[in-house]
N, C-alpha and C positions, 0 to 999 in steps of 0.2 A: 642649483639642484633640481629646481622644478622644470627648467628648460631641459636638462638632461633625460629626466624621467619621462616627458612628453615624447622627446625624440625618440627615446627608447621604445615606448609604446606604439608610435606611429610606425617605426621601423619594423617590429616585430608584425604588426598588423599588415603592413604592405608584403611582407615576405610570406605570411600565411595566405594573403589573397592571391599572391602570383602563384604559389604552390597550388592552390585550389583550382585556379583556372586551367592549371596544367594537369589536373588529376583525372585524366581520361585514358581510355584504352587506345592505344593507337596502331600497335603492331602485334603479331603473333608472340613476339617475345615477352611483351607485357602481360599477356594472359599466363603464359608458363611461370612467369617470374612471380607474379601476385597472387594467383589463383591455385598454381599447381595443377590444372587440369589439362586432359588432352585438348588439342587444337584441330578441330575437324576441317577448316577451310575458311577462305575469305571470298566475299563475292562483292563484286564492283556495286556502287551505289547507282541505280537507275531513276530515271523519270517515269514514273508509273503513269501512262495515260490510259484513262479508262475510255471503253467502249460501251455504248447501251445494249443490252439484251433483254428483250421483254420489258422494257421500262426500267431496268435496274442495270446500274453501273457493273460493268465486266472488265475484270484485268486477267486476261488468260496467262498462264505461266510461261515464263520466257523460253523455258526448255521446249515448249510446244511451239509457241509463236515464232521464236527466232532461234532455231535449233543449232545453228553455225556461230552463234555470238559469243563473245567472252563471258556474259553472264551465263549462258546456258553450260558452257564449259566449266566454270567455277563450281555450278551446282553438280555437275557430274563428278568433279573431284570430291565435293562434300559427301556425294552419295558412296563413292569408293572407301573414302575414310571411315564413314558410319558404318559400312558393311564390316569393316575390319576390327570394329570395337566389340564384335559379338562373335562367338564361337558357334552360336545358334544358327540354324538355316531357316526355321520358320517360326511363327508365333511371337515375333519380336514387337514389342509395344515401347513406344517413347513418347513422351511428352515435349512438344517444342514450345518454348516460352521466352521471355525477356525480362529484364528488370523492370523496366518502364515502358510506356506506350510509344508507338511511332519508330520501333527499332527494326522491323521486317519480320516478325515471327510468322505471321500468316503466310506472307510471300514466300517465305522459306518452306513452309508445310507443303504449299502447293507446288512449287518447283520441286522440291526434293521427293516428293510422291510421285511426280511425273517421271523424273529421272530414274526412280528405282522401278517403276513399271516398265519404263523403255528397257531396262536390263533384264526383264524378264519376270520379275517378282509380281506376286500378286499383293497388291496394296490397297489399304482403306486410309482414307485421310478423315478425320473426325473433328468436327467444330465443337469443343467443349468450352469456348469462349462464350458463355451462355449470357454474358452481359452486352458485349458488343460483337457479335458474330458477323463476320464478313466472309468467311471460306467459302460460302456457296456462291459467292459472286465471281470467283477466279474459274468456276466451272459451269456457270449458267444453269444452275439447277435450283429447285424450290428450297425455301428454308425449312419448310414443315412438309410431312411429319419428319421427325429426326430424333437425335439422342434422347432428349427428355421424354419424348412420347415413348420411346423404348423403354427407358427406366421405369416409368410408372405404369407401364402396360397397356397404353393406349394405341400402341402400333406394334406390329410385327417386324423383325428384321428386314424381311422381303419388301415391306412396305416404306420403310424408313431410308434404307440404304440405295442409294441412287447411281445409276451407270453414268460414266463421262465417255467423252468420244476418243478416250485413251484406253488402248487394250490392257487389261490387267488392273485398271484404277477404278475404283469406287469412291464414292464420298457418303459420309454420314453427317448431314447438316445438323445444326443445334435443335431444331425442333421449336417448340413451343418455349418462349423465355420465361421462366418461372420467377418468383419473387425470392426463392431460397437456393440459389445455384450452388453454395458450398455442402449444404445438407444433401441435395440430390447426388453430387459428384462424389461424396464420401458415403453413401449408402450402401447396405450390402447388395442391392440389386444392381448398382454401377459395378460393383466387383463380378458379379455374374455375368454381366454384359460384356466386359472385357474378356472373361475366361472364354465365352463364347466365341468372341471374334478371334481370338488367338488360334483356336482351331481352324479358321477358315482362311487365315491370311499368312503371308509372309512377314509383312511389315503393317502394323497399325501405327499411324503417327496422328498425335493428338495436338490440336492447336488450343491452347489454353491462355487465360489472362495474364497479363504481366504479374510477375510474383509479388512486387511491392504493392500492387494496388488492390489485390484481394487475396483472400484465404484459399480461394479455389485450388489453385494450381499446387499448393503445398499439400493439401488433402489428396489429390489426384496422383501426385508423384509417387506417394507411398504405394500405388497400386501397379506400377509399371517397372520395367527393366532399366529404363535409362531416362535422362533429362538432356535435351539439346538446349542449350542457352544462347539465344542469339543476341549479340551485343552491337550497337551502333558505334562504329569508330569515330573517335574524337566526340563522342555524345554520352556514353555510358561512363560513369564516373566510378572509380574504384572502390570508395566506400558502399555506394549502392550495389554494385554487382556483388560484393562480398557479402551484404546483407541477403541478397537474393540466393546466392548458394548456400549460405547457412540454413535458408527456410526450406530448400528442397532436397538438402542432404539426408 
């Protein structure tokens, strides 16, 4: 009896283990089946090689650097699908995030913003990942002044918002990194800042921390029209993504 019991426990343990190892998103059908959410597009994984600009690493958007590449084409498809998710034509705000770090959310913001601008839209890319800001590196702009300086009144919008080499695309970097990001992002002033930005841009794309790492994104998602969740294929597990979706719904 003991031998049978041990065998049963080991068998169940192995079965659960193999199921867990295979418990990631691999295809668009996985997303539709397990999350019931719209699928916006699939982007090939790329080796992001950084160049130095003013002593900082720089990773220019593929839409700009290699406009004829398969990666750039994929972001243009993503752009088209995103446009069709809303009947609005101006003032659209969206948080771009992921369940966990390293899934490509910031790269997605940079490339999607560039693709929208190339399509004639007036776009603002906002770095609200106040803990690990990197969006400014994609466009070779200064990190400060930025969003936090705007929220606390230490900077005007014209001082904080920076031009890029792409017509129609501007960047609002993170600014000073505060000790209390969630409180700032959930403040009445942040709501006022977003309301003001809506009136000046067709699209406001906001890069935020991974959902499961910090409370910041859940706080901010309540202030915008939509959330774009970036999933790393064969990396993002179904339970973690389901938890992330619950937090931003």
